[in-house]
Structures are given as structure tokens and as C-alpha cells.
Residue, then its C-alpha position, 0 to 999 in steps of 0.5 A: m155805081e160810077t158817075v157817068i155823063v151821057d148825051c142820050h138817055k139810052e147810052v146809059l144801058p151798057y153802064w147798067f149792064k156793067e153795074y149789074l155784073r159787078l153787083e149781081l143784083p137788080l138796080v133801082e133807078v130814080r128818074i127825074d124828068q118830064h117825059h115817059d120812056m117805058n115804051h113797050e115797042c123795043p127790040a129785045l135781046p134773046a130770051r133770058e130763060g134757061r141761061q146762066i145770066l151773069k155768064y151770058f152778060s159777060e159774053i155779050m158786053p162787047y156788043i151792048l154798046e153797038y146794040t144800044k146805038r143801033e137798036i133802041n131809042e130814047a123811048n124804049f131803052t129801059c125795056p131791055a133792062f127790065h126784061y133781063g132783071i137788070i133794073g128791078a124798080v124805077y121811081h119816075f118823078n115828073p117835076r111838073g107833076e105831083e106824083i111819083e110813078a113806080y114800076g117793078r119791085v125791089 
């Protein structure tokens, strides 16, 4: 994945979509921070069932940036990525803690 610098965490979502389209495989995220942002209260994009997911993502890419700016926040931006299988697993390490939390599967 290309290296990107974003001001807000949620701004990485369009890059995840882009990388998923390039690889056609779920991504694994390793997160090192001190807060938890897997909030379930997230506006979802339309259901993924019954769609040709890569074609669908290619078609909606022009709208993902605006969706990211208006519909999601710092506490829930990971949810749509999990919903669509873009992120397959997250390893979340809190540098002030002693454990690594794992979500999803590779």
C-alpha cells in the first residue's frame, strides 16, 4: 500500500477501498494507538450481498471521499471496511496497555 498521511483517522477509508480494488484481497490493519474506534453505530453503505463487489467498488469510488467526510467519524470509520470485507483483520495495540486486541480473521 502506498504511504499516505491523513489529518483525521477516517480519511484513510478511501485508500483502503483503493488498495482492496488493487489487490482483490482483504487487508490486515495493524493499529498502534490508545483509543478504541470500533463503534458499531455507523451509517453503512448499501448491503454487499448479491453484488459483484469489485465492480461495485469501482463504480462508487468517486463518492467514497464525500461519504468519508460526511457520514462517518473517528469512532466508526473501521465499520464499513469490515462490513465490506475490505479489512479482514485488525490488530490493535495500545502502547499504554499490555495486550493486543484482534478483530476479524485473515
